[in-house]
N, C-alpha and C positions, 0 to 999 in steps of 0.2 A: 958621645953617642952612647954608651954603656949605661949611663945614668938616666939617660930619658926613655929607653929601651925599658929600663927597670922599673920606672916610672909607670909606664905604659901597663907593663906586665900585671903588676901590684894593682892597679886600679880595674884591670881586667878580672885577676883573682877575686876581689871582692865583689865582684857581682854587676860590672857596666855591661853596656852591651857590646855586641863582638866591633871590631874594628876594622876597616878596611883601608888599608897603606898601599899607596902607589907610589912609583918610582920611573925617573928618566931613564933613558942609554945609560948614564954613568952610574948608577946606584943613588942617586939624589933621592930623598922624599920629596914626592911632588904634594900630595895631599893626604888627610886624614879624616876619614867619615865613618858615619856608622853604618850598619850593616846589620841583616839577621840571618841566621843559617835555619835551612830549611832540610825537612827529612831526606835522605839519601845522599848526601853531602853536596847539597847546593847553598847556595846563599844568595839574598837579593843586595843590592848596593845602589847608591844612586849613580846613573848613567854619567852624568857629565863628569864623576870621579875618575872613570876610566879614559876619558878623551885626552889623548895626548900621551898617555902614560906606556911604557916598555916593559914593565912586570907589575905586579901587584901579590900583595899576600892578605890573608885575613886572619885576625888575631881574635879568637874565639873567648869567650866569656869564663874559661877556664886556664888561659893563657897559654893554650895551643896555637901554634903558626901552622898556617896550611897556606900554600902558594894557591894563586889562581893558575888551574890548570887549562880552562877554556871557558869563555861566554858561550851560556847554554841557552840563552834567550834575550830578547830585546824589545821592550816596549816602548818606542819613543816617545809615545802621547804620554803615559804614567812617568816617562822620566827613570825608569829603572830598567837594570840589567840584572840578570840570573847568572851566579857564577857556579862552575863546578871547581870545587876544592877537595874533591876526595871522600872517600866513604870512612874515612877515620874521623870526620869532623863529627860534633855533637849534634844531636838531631834539631836542638834550637826548641823555641817556645811552642805550646800547643794552640792551634788556631782556634778564634773565638767563637761560639755559635751565630752571635749576633751583637750588634753594636749597643752598647747603654746611650745614657744622655751624655756620658762623660769619657773622654778618651784621652790618651797619654802619648805626647808626641815626645821626639828626641829630646827637646829642652824643655817642656812644660807640658802640662794637662790642657785641656780644651774641651769644648762642647761643640756637638754637632748642632749646626744653624738650620739647615736643611739638606733633603736627600731629593733627588731629582734623576731622571734619565734623560740625559742630552743623547738626540738622535745621531749626533756625530760621533759620540765618546761611547757613552754606555752610562751604565749608574755611577753618579758622583754625589759626594759631598761636601757641602761647604762648611768649614770649620770657624768659630769663633774662639781665638785664644786669647781673649781677655785683654788686648791690647799688647801683647806679648808681641816682640819682634820676632816674624819668623824670616831666616835666611838658608835654613838647610832642610832638605828634604830628608827623610829617614824612616824607618818602621814606625809603625802605628799599633797601639795595644791599648786592650779596654782597660776597666779599672783596676783588674786582677791580674793585669800583667799577660793575658795572652793575646795572641796578634790577633790583629784585624785587619791590617791592610798595609797601605804606604800613605804616609804624610808626604803631598806633592804641594810644592811652592810654586806659583806661577807669579809671575809680575806683570800687573797691568796698568798702565799710565805711571809707572814709575813705583808703584805701592805693590809689595809682597803680600800675596793673597794664598790662604791655606786650604788646601781641599784633601778629601781623603779620596784613596781608591780600595775598592774593596778586594779582598784576598781571593774570591773568587776569579777575578779577572787574571791575577796573577798567578794562579795555580794553573788556568788553563794555558800559559804560554811554556810549561814546564818542557823542558828539553827539546826545544824546537830548533834549536842552532848548534853547530859544532863549529866553532871559530875560534882561531888564537887571536890573543889580545891586537897582534900586529896585525892580522886580516880584518879584524872587527874596524879597528882604528885606519885601515888605508882605504876604508869605504865611507868614513865619515869626517865631515868639515863643519865643526861646530858655526863656523862665520856664515855657513849657507844654510844651516838650520835656523838661524834665529828669528827670521821673519816667521816661521811655521811654528815654533814654540809661543812665539808672542801670541799669532793668531789662536792658539790654543786656550790659552791665557782668557783671552777678550771671550772665547767661546764659550767657557766654563763660568765668566762671569755675567754670562747673557747680554753681553755687548757685541749684537751682531754687527753693527757697523764697523768696529772696531776688527772684528774677524773677518768679516768680506775683506778689508783693506790690506790686513797682513797675509791673509791666505792666498789673495791674487798676487801678493808679491812672491809669495812663497812658489806660486806655480810658475811663475818668471823666472826665478833661481834656482829652482829645482822642478823643470816641467817634467820629469819622468818620478815624481814620487806621486803615488797614487792616492795615498791616503791625505795629500795635501788639496787636491781635486775633490775628493770624497767630504773633507771638512767645507772646502768653499762651496761646493753645492748645498751643504747644509744652511750655510750660513745665508746663501741666495734665495733659498725657499723660504726662510724665516723674514725676508724681507722684501719678500712678493715676487722674486725674480724667476718666473716660472721656467720659461724655455732655458735661460742661463742656467738654472739649476738642474735641469734633465741633461743636459749637454755634458755637464760638469760629473756627473753620475758616470754619464755614457764613457767619459775619456778615465775616469777612476776604473771602471772594468776593465777598460781597455789595456790601461796599464797593467793592472792584476786581476785576471780573470778567476784567480781562484779565492778572491776575499769578497767572503760571502754577505756584508752588510752594504756593500756598495751596489750587488745584485738586488739586493732588496729594497733599499730606496729607489734603485732606478726604476724597478718593477712596480714599486708604489706611485713613484711620480708619472710613468707612462699611463697607470690606470686612471690617477685624476685628471690625466688630459684626454682621457678615451680612448687610448690604446689598449684595449683589453688584450688584443694579440701578442703586442710586445710585454706585456706584463706576464701571461704565460712562458712566453720564451724565456723571460727571467728567473721565471719559476722552477722551469723545467731544466736550468742552469742548477739552481739552488738545491733541488732534489739531489744531486751528484756531489752537490759540495757541504753541505750542512743541514740535516733535518729539520731542526729549530726554527731556522730562517725560513725556511722552505713553507712551513705550516704558517707562520705569522702571515706569510704573502698569500698563502691559499685562502685563509680567512677572509683576507680583505676583496679576493678576487671573486669568491662565492658570494659575499655579501654584494659585490657590485651586480653580478648576476641577478640576485633575488631582485635588486631595485630595478633593473630593465626590464624583468618578466611583470613586475606591479606598473609598470609603464607601457604594457602591452607590446614590446619588442620581440622581434623573432627568438625562440627557443633554441634555435639550433646555432644561431650568432652566438648565442651566451651560454651553451653547454657548460654544465660543471666540471671541472678539472678532478682528474684521479689525483 
């Protein structure tokens, strides 16, 4: 035990990435994964590394050991947990301003194949790792060692695919939770989340038939998962299932009224179906939740108003919204 700890410490001091070490209730080591320290005593680590763990410590790149005090954020879609390890932790790498053509994952270099916005998730990039086997998620850096975001692995039809999650998404979740490791684990069952995660992989790979199949299964096993309904609606929309799409977005809103993207896409779907009043109701909700999403929906509603006027419809019926 002493020898293995010495080897880990020696590697860390020599400049390797920070390591997350997780343990079971008896103190036995469960997993060792790459992590990255963020300013303020936070760290980002693979979400699945903490599943079933009773305790965890972060070994920083100077050899310092920091116990995980609590889970401060959870992004199930990106597969990332933010952990609070204490203000004494080092600051971590500086953020990159923008990605170049080449990036660095935990294990090797890669190139960005394409970047797109998936309406069911947000901005995401597909990585080309040159045939290298990708089995581990972890931090993603630019060619100068600046932090770009997260390198996420999703398995699609048995094949691991590599994706890049932008740092802005991870910054947005900072310190949104305050849960002990035991509290977080008591609310998560990885076997019940498997279909949801498979659905995400197919969604990111633009396989909407596969996404539809797995998100339908996810809503059966986790009927209270608002994001499963939300992603299901997006897949249904891509496959032309208009009424089912709107119903699924409505279910997502019912389950999580504070989730702005669900309100936005429900409003947009209602507007495209001719229900402008319903879209305006979603806009009014968005104004209370998120000004950015509200503005996006307002632009579409106003554009629909102009189209109605051009066709000679009543101005009173299609008055512009505030």
